[in-house]
DRENVO-28841 format. One record per residue (C-alpha): residue in one letter; x, y, z. Coordinates in pm, 1 decimal. Example, Ala and Ser with C-alpha at 12.3 -4.5 7.8 and 13.67 -1.06 7.14 Angstrom:
BEGIN
 rest       c1       c2       c3
    A   1230.0   -450.0    780.0
    S   1367.0   -106.0    714.0
***
This chain:
BEGIN
 rest       c1       c2       c3
    M  -1721.1  -3746.5   3506.0
    I  -1367.9  -3870.2   3429.1
    P  -1287.1  -3833.0   3059.0
    A  -1210.8  -4149.7   2865.2
    P   -841.9  -4229.7   2805.9
    G   -705.1  -4028.8   2518.0
    T   -961.7  -3747.7   2547.0
    E   -716.3  -3478.6   2654.9
    R   -460.8  -3591.0   2399.3
    N   -718.6  -3590.3   2119.3
    R   -844.1  -3251.3   2229.4
    L   -491.5  -3108.4   2228.2
    V   -404.0  -3259.5   1889.5
    A   -728.2  -3136.5   1732.2
    T   -688.0  -2785.4   1867.8
    T   -322.5  -2764.6   1766.7
    A   -382.0  -2898.0   1416.5
    G   -685.1  -2678.6   1349.2
    L   -528.2  -2358.0   1478.7
    F   -201.9  -2432.7   1300.8
    L   -374.7  -2458.9    962.7
    G   -600.3  -2161.0   1021.7
    G   -322.1  -1955.9   1176.6
    L    -83.2  -2037.7    894.3
    A   -329.1  -1902.6    637.4
    Y   -394.8  -1588.8    839.5
    V    -33.0  -1516.0    933.9
    L    108.3  -1572.9    585.3
    T   -149.5  -1334.5    443.7
    L    -97.1  -1083.2    725.1
    F    279.6  -1075.8    674.0
    D    239.4  -1090.5    294.0
    Y    510.6  -1358.8    292.7
    H    763.1  -1115.6    442.1
    A    926.9  -1121.6    784.3
    S    822.5   -767.9    877.4
    L    633.1   -692.3   1198.1
    T    568.4   -332.4   1092.6
    R    426.4   -382.9    742.2
    T    151.6   -142.4    639.2
    T    -95.4   -162.4    352.8
    L     49.2    138.5    174.4
    Q    420.2    205.5    155.7
    S    351.8    558.7    278.5
    G    173.5    422.0    586.4
    L   -140.4    621.1    500.5
    F   -453.2    489.2    677.2
    S   -235.4    283.6    914.3
    T   -164.0    571.9   1152.7
    F   -514.7    671.8   1265.7
    Y   -518.2    473.6   1589.0
    D   -170.1    597.4   1677.8
    Q   -283.5    955.9   1627.7
    Q   -592.2    890.2   1838.4
    A   -377.9    738.1   2112.5
    R   -150.5   1043.8   2111.6
    A   -457.5   1265.5   2141.6
    I   -581.8   1059.5   2437.5
    L   -243.6   1100.2   2605.1
    D   -284.4   1476.0   2556.7
    G   -623.4   1461.2   2726.1
    H   -864.1   1498.9   2432.5
    L  -1017.3   1311.6   2137.5
    A   -983.8   1570.7   1860.8
    L   -707.6   1517.4   1606.3
    P   -502.2   1772.5   1411.1
    T   -677.6   1928.7   1115.1
    D   -627.5   1730.1    791.7
    S   -447.0   1450.7    981.2
    L   -707.9   1192.7    874.7
    G   -731.9   1300.1    511.2
    I  -1061.1   1205.9    348.1
    E  -1168.3   1003.4    655.2
    G  -1176.2   1298.7    891.3
    F  -1505.9   1427.7   1033.1
    V  -1500.3   1800.6   1099.5
    H  -1767.9   1867.9   1360.6
    G  -1787.5   2178.1   1574.0
    G  -1462.0   2303.1   1428.1
    K  -1272.4   1990.1   1542.9
    T  -1153.2   1685.0   1348.7
    F  -1259.9   1344.3   1481.9
    M  -1205.2    984.6   1381.6
    Y  -1525.3    785.3   1339.3
    F  -1361.0    457.9   1445.5
    P  -1411.5    371.3   1815.8
    P  -1096.6    393.3   2029.5
    W  -1019.1     41.3   2157.4
    P   -724.4    -30.5   1920.0
    A   -590.6    316.7   2007.7
    I   -616.6    244.2   2379.5
    L   -436.6    -85.5   2319.6
    R   -137.4    110.0   2186.2
    L    -99.0    333.3   2490.6
    P    162.4    120.8   2675.8
    V    392.1    136.9   2373.1
    L    329.4    500.5   2282.6
    L    387.1    607.3   2643.3
    T    749.4    501.4   2615.9
    T    855.8    568.5   2255.5
    H    767.9    735.7   1926.1
    E    964.3    478.4   1727.6
    Y    662.8    261.9   1647.2
    D    409.2    533.5   1569.7
    G    218.8    422.2   1261.1
    R    380.9     78.3   1267.7
    L    169.2   -119.0   1514.0
    T   -125.7   -218.1   1296.5
    L      7.0   -559.9   1197.0
    L     90.2   -654.5   1555.6
    S   -252.4   -538.3   1669.6
    M   -421.6   -751.2   1402.3
    L   -209.0  -1048.8   1503.5
    L   -311.5  -1008.3   1868.1
    A   -676.7   -975.6   1765.2
    W   -653.1  -1305.3   1575.8
    V   -509.7  -1474.5   1887.0
    V   -808.6  -1352.6   2090.4
    F  -1042.9  -1465.6   1813.8
    A   -880.7  -1810.6   1791.5
    V   -897.9  -1859.0   2168.6
    M  -1267.1  -1769.8   2180.8
    V  -1357.0  -1990.1   1881.4
    T  -1173.5  -2280.5   2042.6
    K  -1344.5  -2230.5   2379.0
    L  -1682.1  -2203.9   2205.6
    V  -1663.0  -2528.8   2011.1
    W  -1526.7  -2733.2   2301.3
    F  -1792.5  -2591.5   2535.4
    L  -2073.0  -2684.5   2295.9
    L  -1937.4  -3026.3   2203.2
    P  -2045.5  -3237.1   2505.7
    R  -2372.8  -3046.8   2546.5
    L  -2489.0  -3098.3   2189.2
    S  -2318.0  -3422.1   2084.5
    G  -2416.1  -3620.2   2391.8
    F  -2061.1  -3748.5   2447.3
    E  -1810.2  -3629.6   2706.2
    D  -1509.4  -3809.8   2563.2
    V  -1322.1  -3701.5   2250.9
    T  -1230.2  -3972.0   2002.8
    A   -987.0  -3935.8   1714.6
    G  -1280.8  -3894.7   1476.5
    T  -1437.9  -3623.6   1691.2
    G  -1101.9  -3449.9   1710.9
    A  -1068.3  -3456.6   1331.9
    V  -1410.1  -3292.9   1287.4
    V  -1323.9  -3019.7   1539.0
    A   -980.4  -2962.5   1384.9
    L  -1129.3  -2908.1   1038.1
    F  -1386.1  -2666.7   1178.3
    L  -1116.3  -2472.0   1364.1
    A   -907.5  -2449.2   1046.9
    A  -1202.9  -2316.6    846.8
    A  -1315.6  -2077.9   1122.0
    T   -975.1  -1926.3   1200.9
    G   -822.8  -1920.5    852.0
    G  -1103.1  -1963.7    600.6
    T  -1311.2  -1652.8    666.6
    F  -1296.5  -1293.5    545.9
    L  -1068.3  -1217.7    840.1
    T   -790.9  -1374.4    633.4
    F   -882.7  -1146.9    344.6
    D   -866.8   -853.7    588.7
    A   -522.7   -966.1    701.7
    G   -381.6   -882.4    360.1
    Q   -418.3   -509.8    429.1
    P   -295.5   -388.5    770.2
    W   -471.0    -53.1    791.6
    V   -739.2    105.7   1004.2
    Y  -1037.1    -36.7    813.6
    H   -931.9   -398.6    857.2
    E   -780.3   -362.3   1202.3
    A  -1118.3   -237.5   1324.5
    Y  -1290.5   -540.1   1173.0
    V  -1052.4   -801.4   1311.8
    W  -1091.4   -663.6   1663.1
    A  -1467.6   -629.6   1619.5
    V  -1507.7   -993.1   1515.5
    A  -1273.3  -1117.6   1789.1
    S  -1466.8   -928.6   2056.0
    V  -1811.3  -1025.8   1921.4
    V  -1720.0  -1394.4   1907.9
    G  -1590.1  -1359.0   2262.4
    G  -1916.6  -1194.8   2360.9
    L  -2116.3  -1473.6   2195.7
    Y  -1914.7  -1736.0   2381.4
    W  -1977.3  -1576.8   2719.3
    L  -2343.1  -1526.0   2632.5
    V  -2368.5  -1898.4   2557.3
    R  -2188.2  -1975.5   2884.1
    L  -2415.8  -1744.2   3077.9
    L  -2729.4  -1903.3   2936.5
    A  -2606.0  -2255.0   3004.1
    E  -2434.3  -2188.4   3337.4
    P  -2548.3  -1857.1   3493.9
    T  -2258.4  -1724.3   3702.9
    R  -2103.6  -1391.8   3800.8
    H  -1786.7  -1501.6   3625.4
    A  -1964.5  -1534.4   3291.0
    T  -2145.9  -1204.7   3347.4
    W  -1819.8  -1022.0   3410.2
    W  -1659.0  -1155.5   3092.8
    L  -1971.0  -1075.4   2891.7
    F  -1930.6   -715.6   3008.7
    V  -1562.6   -713.2   2909.1
    F  -1632.0   -834.7   2556.9
    A  -1933.4   -606.9   2516.1
    L  -1702.5   -317.7   2608.2
    L  -1438.5   -434.4   2361.1
    S  -1705.8   -470.7   2094.7
    V  -1840.6   -115.9   2121.4
    G  -1481.2      1.9   2142.1
    S  -1397.4   -166.1   1811.6
    R  -1705.2   -122.7   1592.8
    A  -2039.9     15.6   1703.5
    T  -2267.7   -212.9   1500.0
    E  -2117.5   -527.2   1653.8
    G  -2097.5   -377.5   2000.7
    W  -2458.3   -264.7   2005.1
    A  -2576.0   -616.0   1912.4
    I  -2393.0   -770.4   2208.5
    S  -2498.7   -495.0   2448.6
    L  -2866.1   -506.0   2349.6
    A  -2867.7   -885.6   2386.7
    A  -2729.8   -856.2   2740.7
    I  -2989.6   -592.1   2826.3
    A  -3269.8   -808.8   2686.9
    L  -3145.0  -1110.9   2881.5
    G  -3120.7   -912.9   3205.4
    L  -3475.4   -784.4   3165.8
    W  -3603.1  -1128.9   3075.7
    W  -3450.7  -1278.8   3387.4
    R  -3598.3   -994.8   3593.1
    F  -3958.4  -1024.7   3478.1
    R  -4001.1  -1390.7   3389.5
    P  -4079.3  -1650.5   3660.4
    R  -3766.1  -1643.7   3874.2
    R  -3514.7  -1920.7   3904.7
    A  -3271.1  -1948.2   4188.5
    E  -2960.0  -1932.4   3969.7
    T  -3066.1  -1625.5   3768.9
    S  -3243.1  -1409.6   4029.2
    P  -2920.8  -1265.4   4178.6
    L  -2772.8  -1202.1   3833.8
    W  -3035.3  -1011.2   3636.7
    W  -2916.3   -663.5   3735.7
    R  -2553.6   -755.1   3676.3
    V  -2636.2   -879.4   3325.8
    L  -2837.9   -563.2   3267.3
    L  -2537.1   -352.2   3364.3
    A  -2305.7   -568.2   3151.2
    G  -2503.2   -457.8   2846.8
    S  -2614.9   -108.4   2939.4
    V  -2279.3     33.1   3055.0
    P  -2095.9    -36.5   2724.9
    L  -2400.1     85.0   2531.9
    L  -2420.0    410.9   2727.8
    L  -2045.5    466.5   2687.9
    S  -2079.4    418.4   2311.4
    I  -2367.2    665.6   2297.8
    A  -2181.2    919.0   2513.2
    L  -1872.6    896.3   2291.3
    N  -2074.6    943.7   1972.9
    E  -2268.1   1233.0   2126.6
    Y  -1944.3   1401.3   2229.5
    K  -1783.9   1367.2   1887.3
    F  -2078.9   1402.9   1650.8
    G  -2383.8   1509.2   1849.0
    T  -2577.2   1192.3   1757.6
    V  -2664.9    873.6   1940.4
    Y  -2537.5    631.5   1679.5
    I  -2508.4    755.9   1320.0
    F  -2205.9    943.5   1186.4
    P  -2289.3   1280.5   1024.9
    L  -2160.6   1195.1    678.5
    Q  -2219.4   1551.5    566.1
    D  -1930.9   1647.3    796.7
    Q  -1682.6   1404.9    643.2
    V  -1399.1   1549.8    438.1
    W  -1470.6   1297.4    161.6
    T  -1824.0   1434.2    125.5
    A  -1686.8   1780.0     52.6
    L  -1456.6   1640.0   -215.3
    N  -1680.3   1387.2   -389.1
    E  -1986.9   1496.9   -582.9
    H  -2126.8   1144.7   -609.8
    R  -2123.8   1111.2   -229.4
    R  -2324.2   1432.2   -202.7
    E  -2569.8   1305.1   -464.4
    A  -2605.8    974.3   -277.8
    L  -2679.7   1155.3     48.4
    A  -2937.6   1376.6   -121.4
    A  -3106.0   1076.4   -285.9
    N  -3125.8    884.4     44.1
    G  -3254.8   1152.4    275.8
    G  -2917.8   1269.2    404.6
    G  -2783.1    923.7    497.8
    L  -2662.5    599.5    346.0
    T  -2866.1    352.2    548.1
    G  -3211.8    208.3    498.6
    P  -3415.1    -87.2    367.7
    Q  -3373.5     38.5     10.4
    F  -3025.9   -116.8     12.1
    F  -3127.0   -462.9    133.9
    T  -3160.7   -627.2   -209.3
    T  -2829.1   -485.1   -327.4
    S  -2660.7   -599.3     -6.3
    F  -2814.7   -945.1    -29.9
    M  -2687.8   -988.1   -385.6
    A  -2344.2   -852.3   -297.1
    Y  -2281.9  -1059.8     15.5
    L  -2499.8  -1369.7    -12.4
    R  -2544.3  -1466.2   -377.5
    P  -2397.8  -1813.2   -445.4
    D  -2205.3  -1702.9   -755.4
    G  -2024.9  -1413.3   -589.7
    I  -1684.8  -1549.8   -683.2
    R  -1472.1  -1585.9   -997.9
    F  -1253.8  -1872.8  -1113.2
    V   -981.4  -1807.4  -1370.7
    D   -719.0  -2021.0  -1542.1
    Y   -426.3  -1815.8  -1414.0
    F   -275.3  -1758.6  -1070.5
    P   -423.0  -1731.6   -810.6
    F   -718.1  -1904.9   -984.1
    I   -977.3  -1782.5   -730.4
    T  -1062.4  -1412.0   -729.4
    L  -1331.6  -1162.1   -646.4
    P  -1603.3  -1106.1   -909.4
    A  -1474.1   -913.3  -1208.7
    H  -1704.4   -616.5  -1157.8
    A  -1820.0   -400.3   -871.0
    A  -2141.3   -496.7   -693.7
    P  -2434.2   -359.0   -899.7
    A  -2729.7   -175.4   -747.7
    Y  -3078.9   -331.7   -748.0
    D  -3435.0   -201.8   -716.6
    G  -3331.6    151.6   -802.0
    A  -3103.4    195.0   -501.0
    F  -2873.1    497.3   -528.5
    V  -2554.9    365.9   -366.9
    D  -2246.1    554.1   -261.0
    Q  -1933.7    363.8   -357.2
    T  -1920.9      5.0   -475.9
    Y  -1619.0   -218.5   -525.3
    R  -1555.5   -579.0   -628.4
    T  -1719.9   -774.7   -349.8
    G  -1705.7  -1147.8   -280.2
    S  -2001.4  -1325.4   -124.8
    V  -2003.9  -1516.9    201.0
    T  -2190.7  -1803.3     35.7
    A  -1928.4  -1849.4   -234.7
    F  -1612.3  -1792.6    -31.3
    M  -1723.3  -1970.3    287.9
    P  -1957.5  -2242.1    156.5
    L  -1879.8  -2491.5    433.8
    L  -1947.4  -2248.1    715.6
    M  -2257.7  -2120.0    538.0
    L  -2401.2  -2471.5    512.6
    M  -2316.1  -2535.5    876.2
    F  -2479.8  -2207.6    977.6
    L  -2800.2  -2286.2    787.6
    G  -2815.3  -2633.9    942.8
    S  -2762.4  -2488.6   1288.8
    L  -3026.7  -2223.9   1232.0
    V  -3283.3  -2491.8   1151.2
    A  -3179.9  -2702.4   1449.8
    V  -3190.6  -2412.2   1694.2
    A  -3510.6  -2251.3   1563.8
    R  -3721.5  -2570.4   1564.2
    P  -4018.7  -2526.1   1799.8
    R  -3944.2  -2856.0   1973.0
    A  -3568.5  -2816.9   1992.7
    R  -3417.2  -2965.6   2306.5
    R  -3320.1  -2724.6   2578.8
    A  -2948.0  -2724.3   2497.8
    L  -3030.5  -2603.5   2145.6
    A  -3313.7  -2370.8   2247.8
    L  -3072.7  -2183.3   2477.3
    L  -2871.4  -2090.4   2167.1
    R  -3154.8  -1895.7   2003.8
    L  -3053.7  -1563.4   2155.9
    P  -2682.3  -1596.3   2059.6
    M  -2783.5  -1699.7   1706.2
    L  -3016.1  -1400.4   1681.5
    V  -2739.1  -1169.3   1801.8
    S  -2494.9  -1305.6   1542.4
    I  -2751.0  -1235.3   1269.7
    L  -2824.9   -885.1   1401.2
    V  -2453.4   -804.8   1371.1
    T  -2495.7   -815.6    992.3
    G  -2766.7   -548.5   1001.8
    G  -2504.8   -276.3    971.3
    V  -2407.0   -379.6    619.5
    M  -2737.0   -521.7    498.6
    G  -2885.0   -172.5    509.4
    Y  -2576.7     29.4    412.1
    G  -2529.3    170.6     62.9
    Y  -2152.5    120.6     37.8
    Y  -2009.1   -208.4    -89.5
    A  -1662.7   -355.0    -40.7
    A  -1522.6   -702.2     22.9
    R  -1424.5   -616.8    379.8
    Y  -1789.8   -569.1    476.8
    A  -1848.2   -942.0    426.4
    T  -1653.1   -973.4    753.6
    E  -1975.3   -875.9    934.2
    F  -2102.2  -1228.9    867.8
    V  -1808.3  -1405.9   1032.6
    P  -1953.7  -1419.9   1388.6
    A  -2272.8  -1584.4   1257.9
    M  -2074.8  -1830.8   1047.3
    V  -1846.6  -1917.2   1340.3
    L  -2127.9  -1965.5   1590.9
    G  -2335.1  -2165.8   1343.6
    G  -2029.4  -2367.7   1248.0
    A  -1949.8  -2447.2   1611.3
    I  -2305.4  -2564.8   1675.9
    A  -2306.5  -2775.8   1359.7
    T  -1967.4  -2923.3   1449.2
    A  -2093.6  -3035.1   1789.6
    L  -2409.3  -3185.8   1637.9
    L  -2211.6  -3355.7   1361.4
    C  -1974.1  -3513.1   1612.8
    G  -2273.7  -3674.5   1780.9
    V  -2407.5  -3802.2   1447.7
    V  -2080.9  -3959.8   1333.1
    R  -2034.1  -4122.4   1673.5
    R  -2374.8  -4287.9   1638.8
    H  -2342.6  -4363.9   1266.3
    R  -1984.6  -4470.5   1197.8
    A  -2052.6  -4511.7    824.9
    W  -2097.3  -4135.2    799.0
    R  -1754.9  -4060.0    938.4
    A  -1546.8  -4086.3    619.9
    P  -1782.5  -3888.3    392.4
    A  -1834.7  -3624.8    661.4
    L  -1460.7  -3577.2    707.2
    A  -1411.5  -3563.1    330.4
    V  -1671.2  -3287.3    292.5
    L  -1529.3  -3094.6    586.8
    A  -1173.2  -3126.3    457.9
    A  -1269.2  -3013.1    107.4
    G  -1474.7  -2722.0    237.3
    A  -1207.2  -2606.2    480.8
    A   -928.9  -2635.6    222.2
    F  -1129.6  -2439.6    -34.5
    S  -1205.8  -2154.1    204.5
    L   -845.0  -2135.0    324.3
    V   -711.9  -2114.8    -31.1
    A   -985.3  -1878.6   -149.7
    Q   -933.4  -1628.4    131.7
    M   -556.2  -1637.7     97.1
    S   -593.4  -1582.4   -277.6
    I   -805.9  -1270.1   -255.6
    G   -614.2  -1142.5     46.8
    T   -281.9  -1170.7   -135.3
    T   -426.1  -1027.1   -456.7
    M   -573.1   -718.3   -295.1
    A   -261.0   -665.2    -84.2
    A    -59.2   -645.2   -405.9
    F   -313.7   -426.1   -586.1
    V   -328.7   -173.4   -303.2
    H     36.3   -172.5   -194.2
    R    176.7   -178.1   -550.0
    G    548.7   -140.3   -607.5
    D    756.2   -447.0   -520.3
    S    453.6   -635.6   -385.5
    L    262.3   -598.9   -712.7
    E    566.4   -691.7   -921.6
    R    615.2  -1004.8   -710.8
    Y    247.6  -1097.5   -746.9
    L    259.5  -1071.4  -1127.1
    S    589.1  -1260.5  -1131.4
    W    420.3  -1544.9   -941.6
    Q    135.7  -1530.6  -1188.9
    H    381.7  -1549.3  -1477.1
    E    578.6  -1836.7  -1325.6
    V    273.6  -2045.0  -1235.4
    S     56.6  -1978.8  -1539.1
    P    254.2  -1805.6  -1817.5
    T     50.4  -1944.1  -2104.8
    A   -282.9  -1851.7  -1948.6
    Q   -153.8  -1508.8  -1850.6
    S    -34.9  -1427.6  -2202.4
    H   -385.7  -1362.6  -2338.0
    L   -423.8  -1080.7  -2084.7
    V   -134.6   -878.0  -2231.2
    S   -171.6   -604.9  -2492.5
    Q     38.2   -313.9  -2617.8
    V    -65.2     52.0  -2605.1
    A     92.0    373.4  -2728.4
    G     -5.0    593.0  -2433.1
    L   -206.1    532.9  -2117.5
    P   -437.5    228.4  -2125.9
    T   -814.8    268.7  -2128.2
    G  -1108.0     27.5  -2126.4
    G  -1012.2   -339.1  -2098.7
    N  -1114.8   -610.3  -1854.5
    T  -1017.7   -708.7  -1501.4
    D   -663.0   -848.4  -1474.4
    D   -563.9   -723.6  -1821.6
    L   -204.4   -611.4  -1859.9
    A    -99.0   -326.7  -2086.8
    I    255.9   -264.7  -2206.4
    R    325.0     92.3  -2310.6
    G    543.9    122.7  -2615.2
    N    873.1    -61.1  -2604.8
    C    824.6   -186.0  -2247.5
    E    841.3    170.3  -2123.6
    A    576.5     89.8  -1864.2
    L    348.8   -192.6  -1753.6
    Y     -6.2   -142.5  -1624.2
    L   -267.2   -367.6  -1460.5
    N   -645.4   -346.5  -1488.3
    T   -787.2   -380.2  -1135.9
    G  -1153.0   -407.3  -1233.5
    D  -1216.6   -123.1   -990.6
    K  -1430.4    157.2  -1131.5
    Y  -1247.0    422.9   -926.1
    Q   -891.8    323.5  -1021.7
    P   -927.1     99.8  -1327.7
    W   -558.4     95.0  -1429.8
    I   -259.5    102.9  -1196.0
    P    112.6    113.5  -1282.1
    V    319.4   -197.2  -1216.3
    Q    657.5    -97.1  -1357.8
    E    797.2    202.7  -1539.8
    R   1142.8    218.8  -1689.2
    D   1386.6    465.5  -1536.4
    R   1495.9    747.3  -1763.2
    V   1805.5    965.6  -1772.9
    L   1806.9   1300.2  -1953.5
    E   2152.6   1433.8  -2039.4
    L   2192.8   1806.1  -2099.5
    T   2513.7   1888.1  -2287.9
    A   2666.6   2232.9  -2345.5
    T   2680.9   2317.0  -2717.6
    K   2841.1   2661.6  -2675.0
    P   3137.8   2788.4  -2478.3
    H   2907.3   3018.5  -2282.2
    L   2553.3   2945.8  -2172.2
    A   2281.3   3207.7  -2218.5
    A   2039.1   3305.0  -1941.8
    G   1684.5   3172.4  -1975.2
    A   1469.0   2865.9  -1915.9
    A   1331.9   2565.2  -2106.1
    T   1067.2   2312.1  -2000.7
    L   1199.1   1957.4  -2030.9
    L    895.9   1746.9  -1946.1
    T    535.4   1755.4  -1834.8
    V    324.9   1516.7  -1629.4
    S    -46.7   1469.7  -1691.9
    G   -292.0   1548.2  -1414.2
    T   -557.1   1790.6  -1301.0
    D   -296.3   2060.1  -1228.3
    P     -4.8   2180.9  -1444.3
    Q    304.5   1974.2  -1366.6
    S    647.0   2009.3  -1524.7
    V   1023.7   2018.7  -1479.6
    R   1233.4   2290.7  -1640.5
    V   1597.8   2388.1  -1648.6
    E   1704.3   2747.1  -1583.6
    V   2033.2   2925.0  -1654.4
    N   2130.2   3251.2  -1479.5
    Q   2357.8   3534.9  -1581.5
    G   2652.2   3362.0  -1418.9
    Q   2600.9   3054.1  -1643.7
    Q   2486.5   2847.9  -1349.4
    L   2204.2   2595.9  -1382.7
    R   1919.4   2475.1  -1165.9
    F   1610.7   2259.6  -1209.2
    V   1261.4   2374.8  -1114.8
    T    971.2   2139.4  -1045.6
    R    620.7   2279.7  -1080.3
    Y    303.8   2132.6   -928.5
    G     15.0   2368.9   -986.1
    D    114.1   2694.7   -821.2
    A    388.0   2533.2   -609.7
    Y    750.7   2526.9   -717.9
    A   1057.9   2340.7   -590.2
    R   1399.5   2469.2   -693.7
    T   1746.2   2319.4   -661.2
    P   2039.2   2539.0   -561.7
    W   2230.3   2697.1   -850.1
    F   2530.2   2490.3   -961.6
    D   2809.0   2524.6  -1217.9
    M   2824.7   2319.8  -1534.3
    P   3071.0   2035.9  -1468.4
    T   3397.0   2027.4  -1660.4
    T   3262.4   1726.9  -1848.9
    G   3018.4   1966.1  -2013.6
    S   2702.8   1770.2  -1926.4
    V   2437.0   1741.1  -1655.2
    R   2210.3   1441.4  -1600.2
    L   1854.1   1433.1  -1472.2
    G   1742.5   1091.9  -1346.2
    I   1370.8   1005.2  -1346.8
    R   1221.5    716.0  -1149.4
    N    858.5    631.6  -1089.3
    Q    840.8    539.1   -721.5
    I    522.7    339.8   -776.7
    G    491.4    232.8   -414.6
    I    436.5    593.7   -304.6
    G    283.5    719.6   -629.6
    F    540.3    983.3   -727.9
    F    796.5   1049.0   -998.8
    Q   1130.3   1125.4   -835.7
    F   1378.4   1358.4  -1008.2
    V   1748.5   1364.0   -914.7
    A   2015.7   1573.6  -1087.7
    T   2389.6   1506.9  -1115.4
    P   2513.9   1753.8  -1006.9
    G   2234.8   1935.7   -825.9
    G   2097.2   1657.0   -608.2
    Q   1730.1   1612.4   -528.9
    V   1513.7   1804.8   -773.9
    G   1164.8   1714.6   -651.7
    Y    863.4   1488.1   -686.3
    L    551.6   1492.2   -900.9
    P    251.1   1257.2   -866.6
    S    266.9    949.6  -1088.2
    V    -90.9    871.6   -986.2
    Y   -344.3   1150.5   -953.6
    F   -711.8   1207.3   -877.0
    D   -931.7   1351.6  -1148.2
    R  -1223.7   1587.2  -1091.2
    D  -1445.3   1290.3   -994.2
    Q  -1181.2   1166.2   -748.0
    N  -1095.5    863.5   -961.3
    S   -733.7    751.4   -931.4
    L   -549.2    742.5  -1263.9
    P   -187.2    683.0  -1369.9
    A     -5.0    992.6  -1490.2
    L    188.1   1010.0  -1817.2
    L    531.2   1171.5  -1816.4
    S    613.0   1319.3  -2158.8
    L    921.2   1494.6  -2287.8
    T    849.4   1832.5  -2442.5
    D    981.1   1953.0  -2776.0
    S   1247.1   2164.6  -2609.2
    T   1508.6   2161.0  -2882.6
    T   1467.5   2527.9  -2978.8
    G   1446.1   2651.5  -2619.9
    L   1752.6   2451.9  -2514.6
    A   1949.9   2565.7  -2819.8
    A   1889.0   2926.9  -2716.4
    L   2046.7   2841.0  -2379.8
    G   2341.3   2666.7  -2542.9
    L   2224.7   2317.6  -2446.4
    S   2114.0   1997.9  -2618.6
    L   1912.8   1707.3  -2477.8
    T   1975.4   1334.6  -2510.4
    Q   1762.4   1061.7  -2351.6
    L   1968.7    767.2  -2229.1
    P   1810.2    420.7  -2209.4
    G   1715.2    291.7  -1864.3
    L   1766.3    -58.9  -1735.0
    Q   1554.3   -337.9  -1880.7
    M   1240.0   -443.9  -1695.8
    T   1267.4   -821.1  -1693.5
    L    904.7   -888.7  -1600.7
    C    770.9   -666.0  -1877.3
    D   1007.3   -820.6  -2131.6
    E    900.4  -1173.3  -2035.2
    L    530.6  -1086.4  -2051.2
    A    577.5   -931.7  -2393.4
    H    767.1  -1238.7  -2516.0
    E    496.4  -1479.1  -2393.5
    A    228.0  -1266.2  -2559.4
    G    417.3  -1237.6  -2887.2
    I    459.0   -860.7  -2857.2
    P    783.8   -736.2  -3018.4
    V    999.3   -529.0  -2783.3
    T   1371.6   -471.1  -2803.6
    G   1429.9   -471.8  -2428.7
    S   1644.6   -161.5  -2439.2
***
């Protein structure tokens, strides 16, 4: 059939407009409003290097990684350290890593961008494939194009993938690729059911392979669906178009599944589950060990279903505030229900609250597809819909809660949304009076999800990255909503405790600024801390040999900086961290008669940096540390009462004021807190 005039133009305009809006939301969040292709979640690059390390290991002919290279995420099994993430994103890096080491640990953002492109292509192909089959119309009018464009915007920019984009590290890279490959697998499954061909079978195999190579729970759902379809075609009354294909479809599902099982058996000696008792984190964290003991040695089971349902599906799983960015995650971590003993739980937004449009479209599609008398075009979608729901099984029975796990629901929301879009296009074509209200609802729903996902993505990017990103975030908050922000600010004498999510605490005379994250494992994080300069001045013609401790830093291990003087009247600084010491070379007292020790909290990497003039680099001490329960806490740097000890050396100590912290001063002014700014 020849399309009506304007169909191709309307299709192109709709696709371009929808992907532009969705892509803009995703890309801005991914780049965190910077023009950097190598941005990582943490300034140190931690947790953004795993796939690069795995790729290097593959190039060396094995899968094991160097001991301690994965930190708390390593699994030590059979004396070797393995990564529990499947290897597809690592394999993707091989062409680059074969030629250079320059981009090791810096490819996560580009990988996540490529994954979004694959995702966007498959979503677009899915909705346009379903449109004529479900709407009853081959041509595309301007109104139909508008409906599709709004769906594409919501699907490609208004889901938890945009939240994931805010943090380019291994956890979110795995999810973006998993969703892209599952949606691709769902598309080719739909194609195969509607138009059985070898071409569709081949591509179903490719995306099933990508799925198990990205995240096992998603990959198994696609593979098992292909196996079930192949067996169904083999044993049901045969049809001419499916008889030659059943064994190919069976292989398309079974080969990826067997490869996934073989890989897991090789690394962990199990078919599917990771041996959590072998994880480094389990050895460090007592609560993890208690959770494993309480749940029979694992963290999966039906006992977590109610908690998961309330975390990911409750309609009020969102928070609105009167300060920037106005839409945030719930203030508290997801609580446990029905006596479930959960592992870790973080602030978790619900799919229902953050993607209300797609949720409504999914529910409508589910009813339409599941009806006993559904027409054949809809009935053929029952298996893909079931697969998209099964994908969520991994998190619905898992006793660990975080916002990123809501990403598991994206394939179901996208497939349901595409079906509903096609059905809605048919309705508005037949009932023109419904067109305006339908477009209004779609536009409002898409806009809300885009803004909501960008808000929480940007917020969590700042909270986790800290440093300049966190300062910029709070500056935006201050510029957009200074009056509303002012009631969050308080003044403390030492380190802040207690408080509520988003509270700000100013220490002393704007010596430091802290933010309450609402996270039970790192409730307060540093935003700014004023630089300090300690000046040591000679008070005697000749210095005496000895040592004096200048400062200490709080933590689980003894931490300090001291000055030492030798028999030749030379000085050096010594940094202590537990039983480890870092010493500068000995140097002479300058003719000016004074030495300066500069102190800066490098918040982005979580360390105090000490630099002497003369003397150079003195050392680093953690400005954020882990307590005995592995909670992350800000450290307090305190000057010691070293007057007597320094006098015995022939020295005196003066603390020079550091530069003003403009943001802290402005926050204090808005809140009516008196600070001198010096």
